[in-house]
FIMAR-758847 format. One record per residue (C-alpha): x, y, z; residue number from 1. Coordinates in steps of 0.5 Angstrom, whole numbers. Layout:
residues N
X;Y;Z;NUM;
...
END
This chain:
residues 331
106;13;11;1;
107;18;17;2;
104;17;23;3;
99;23;22;4;
97;20;16;5;
96;13;19;6;
92;16;25;7;
87;20;20;8;
86;14;16;9;
84;10;22;10;
80;15;25;11;
76;15;19;12;
75;8;19;13;
73;8;26;14;
68;14;24;15;
65;10;18;16;
64;3;22;17;
61;7;28;18;
56;10;23;19;
55;3;19;20;
53;0;26;21;
48;6;28;22;
45;6;21;23;
44;-2;21;24;
41;-1;28;25;
36;4;25;26;
34;0;20;27;
33;-6;24;28;
29;-2;28;29;
25;0;22;30;
24;-7;20;31;
23;-11;26;32;
20;-5;30;33;
13;-3;31;34;
9;4;32;35;
7;4;39;36;
1;8;37;37;
-2;3;32;38;
3;-3;33;39;
3;-4;26;40;
10;-7;23;41;
13;-3;18;42;
15;-6;12;43;
21;-5;8;44;
21;-2;1;45;
25;-3;-5;46;
28;3;-8;47;
26;6;-15;48;
31;7;-21;49;
28;10;-27;50;
29;6;-34;51;
25;10;-39;52;
24;17;-38;53;
17;20;-39;54;
13;27;-37;55;
6;24;-36;56;
3;23;-30;57;
4;17;-25;58;
9;12;-27;59;
10;4;-29;60;
13;0;-24;61;
18;-6;-27;62;
19;-12;-23;63;
24;-18;-25;64;
23;-25;-24;65;
30;-28;-26;66;
33;-35;-26;67;
30;-42;-23;68;
24;-40;-18;69;
26;-43;-11;70;
24;-42;-4;71;
31;-44;-2;72;
34;-38;-6;73;
36;-32;-1;74;
32;-25;-2;75;
35;-18;-2;76;
29;-16;3;77;
25;-22;4;78;
28;-28;7;79;
27;-31;0;80;
26;-29;-7;81;
19;-31;-7;82;
18;-26;-1;83;
22;-21;-5;84;
17;-22;-11;85;
11;-22;-7;86;
13;-15;-3;87;
15;-12;-10;88;
8;-14;-13;89;
5;-11;-6;90;
9;-5;-6;91;
7;-3;-13;92;
-1;-5;-12;93;
-1;-1;-6;94;
2;5;-9;95;
-3;10;-12;96;
3;13;-17;97;
4;7;-20;98;
-1;6;-26;99;
1;-1;-28;100;
6;-6;-27;101;
11;-9;-32;102;
13;-16;-30;103;
19;-18;-34;104;
20;-26;-33;105;
27;-29;-35;106;
26;-36;-32;107;
26;-44;-34;108;
21;-45;-28;109;
23;-48;-21;110;
19;-51;-15;111;
12;-52;-16;112;
10;-49;-9;113;
14;-43;-10;114;
11;-42;-17;115;
4;-42;-15;116;
6;-37;-9;117;
8;-32;-14;118;
3;-33;-19;119;
-2;-32;-13;120;
1;-25;-12;121;
1;-23;-19;122;
-7;-25;-19;123;
-8;-20;-13;124;
-4;-15;-16;125;
-8;-15;-22;126;
-14;-14;-19;127;
-11;-7;-17;128;
-8;-5;-23;129;
-6;-8;-30;130;
0;-13;-30;131;
4;-13;-37;132;
8;-19;-37;133;
14;-19;-42;134;
18;-26;-43;135;
25;-25;-44;136;
30;-31;-47;137;
26;-36;-43;138;
19;-36;-39;139;
18;-44;-39;140;
14;-48;-35;141;
14;-45;-28;142;
16;-38;-31;143;
10;-39;-36;144;
6;-41;-30;145;
7;-35;-26;146;
6;-31;-33;147;
-1;-33;-33;148;
-3;-29;-28;149;
-2;-23;-32;150;
-7;-18;-35;151;
-3;-18;-42;152;
2;-23;-44;153;
8;-21;-49;154;
14;-24;-52;155;
20;-24;-57;156;
19;-28;-63;157;
25;-32;-61;158;
23;-33;-53;159;
22;-40;-51;160;
16;-41;-47;161;
11;-46;-46;162;
13;-53;-43;163;
7;-54;-39;164;
8;-60;-35;165;
11;-63;-28;166;
17;-67;-27;167;
20;-71;-21;168;
27;-75;-22;169;
31;-79;-17;170;
37;-83;-19;171;
38;-91;-18;172;
45;-93;-16;173;
43;-100;-13;174;
48;-103;-18;175;
54;-98;-16;176;
53;-100;-9;177;
53;-107;-11;178;
60;-106;-15;179;
63;-103;-9;180;
60;-108;-3;181;
55;-103;0;182;
48;-104;2;183;
43;-99;5;184;
39;-101;11;185;
33;-97;12;186;
28;-98;18;187;
21;-94;16;188;
14;-94;19;189;
10;-95;12;190;
11;-98;5;191;
12;-91;2;192;
17;-87;7;193;
23;-88;3;194;
20;-89;-4;195;
25;-85;-8;196;
31;-88;-4;197;
36;-89;-10;198;
39;-95;-7;199;
33;-100;-9;200;
29;-100;-15;201;
22;-97;-14;202;
16;-102;-13;203;
10;-101;-18;204;
6;-98;-12;205;
11;-93;-11;206;
11;-91;-19;207;
4;-91;-19;208;
3;-86;-13;209;
9;-81;-15;210;
6;-81;-22;211;
-1;-80;-19;212;
2;-74;-15;213;
5;-71;-22;214;
-1;-72;-26;215;
-5;-68;-20;216;
0;-62;-20;217;
0;-62;-28;218;
-8;-62;-28;219;
-8;-56;-24;220;
-3;-53;-28;221;
-7;-54;-35;222;
-13;-52;-31;223;
-10;-45;-30;224;
-7;-44;-37;225;
-14;-46;-40;226;
-18;-41;-35;227;
-13;-35;-36;228;
-12;-36;-43;229;
-19;-38;-45;230;
-17;-45;-48;231;
-21;-52;-48;232;
-17;-56;-43;233;
-18;-62;-47;234;
-15;-59;-53;235;
-9;-57;-49;236;
-8;-64;-46;237;
-8;-67;-53;238;
-4;-61;-56;239;
2;-57;-53;240;
1;-58;-46;241;
5;-64;-47;242;
12;-61;-44;243;
14;-58;-51;244;
18;-52;-51;245;
15;-47;-56;246;
18;-40;-59;247;
14;-34;-58;248;
12;-34;-65;249;
8;-41;-64;250;
6;-38;-57;251;
2;-33;-60;252;
-1;-37;-66;253;
-3;-42;-60;254;
-6;-36;-56;255;
-1;-37;-50;256;
1;-30;-51;257;
-3;-24;-53;258;
3;-20;-57;259;
10;-20;-60;260;
14;-15;-59;261;
20;-12;-55;262;
21;-9;-48;263;
19;-2;-50;264;
13;-5;-53;265;
11;-8;-46;266;
12;-1;-43;267;
7;2;-48;268;
2;-3;-47;269;
3;-2;-39;270;
2;6;-41;271;
-4;4;-45;272;
-8;0;-40;273;
-6;4;-34;274;
-8;10;-38;275;
-2;14;-36;276;
1;16;-43;277;
8;18;-43;278;
9;16;-36;279;
16;14;-34;280;
18;7;-32;281;
22;5;-25;282;
25;-1;-24;283;
25;-4;-17;284;
31;-5;-13;285;
34;-7;-7;286;
36;-1;-3;287;
43;1;-2;288;
46;-1;5;289;
53;2;8;290;
54;-5;11;291;
55;-9;5;292;
60;-3;2;293;
64;-3;8;294;
64;-11;8;295;
67;-11;1;296;
72;-6;2;297;
74;-8;9;298;
76;-15;7;299;
83;-18;8;300;
88;-16;2;301;
88;-24;0;302;
81;-24;0;303;
78;-29;-6;304;
72;-27;-11;305;
68;-33;-13;306;
63;-32;-19;307;
57;-37;-20;308;
54;-38;-26;309;
47;-36;-27;310;
42;-40;-23;311;
38;-41;-30;312;
45;-45;-33;313;
46;-49;-27;314;
40;-50;-23;315;
41;-54;-16;316;
35;-58;-16;317;
33;-62;-9;318;
31;-69;-9;319;
24;-71;-8;320;
21;-64;-10;321;
16;-63;-16;322;
19;-58;-21;323;
16;-54;-27;324;
22;-55;-31;325;
23;-57;-38;326;
26;-64;-38;327;
33;-61;-41;328;
34;-57;-34;329;
33;-64;-30;330;
39;-67;-27;331;
END
């Protein structure tokens, strides 16, 4: 490479870098700035990608919930994945061109509070326009909790759903500490302050307290299912609301869902409920950012690429948190 070619490449890189910095400054200004006249903060919006063509009026918005539901998972526009889902649902609900929403759920569940926040956002969106929930391979526990907020629930006959229950686990390693000659020393302000301390056995009072907390959360879960699916709560408690995972076909028989079908059937149902015949379907995606592209190409030649397994396969659960998860996902 001669000096002239090198100079051209260097000049191009400088231009791209300056352009990236300018774009980022503009985006930051749009995201965090306020309109002087009304002092109204501008909310970032997701871009749209067409996933099903149509020639009718309006459009159907597809929103996706994938992986373990967690307030610790970073978002693409918001701080967390929960913020992203809330923003997407709000965007679709307030867009006059969107006639209905398809919420694609492929999740084993996750944190109780995070799932409850998304469920609440789905219910709010449902008051504005129909929300058709389509369950992918797995929509269990917290995934089903969120799904209950939809106007119409669909699944494949091989989908796994249900798992109506709450779980919390801790690990007792008291015997292991004894074998290596270690002893935990704890100073606490009350008898329950270290009730999940794995360095000692739990007391009967602690076990009763944690169990009561689990059953309180379980009661809310069962109550939501009973209300949304119009099923007797006592019948649920005595039957399928025991934590079992069931197939989509069994879920239809037990009235946990409304219909079996494929994703395309969910599109058709959304068009029907939204009175938008042959409307195209668009999927919400994070907008393109030049800075990320430059970061990828601007790395050193010896940069390493790390690949993580999907969260649904390797959920990172935190000790002391209540989860809406099937038992086989618990540590």
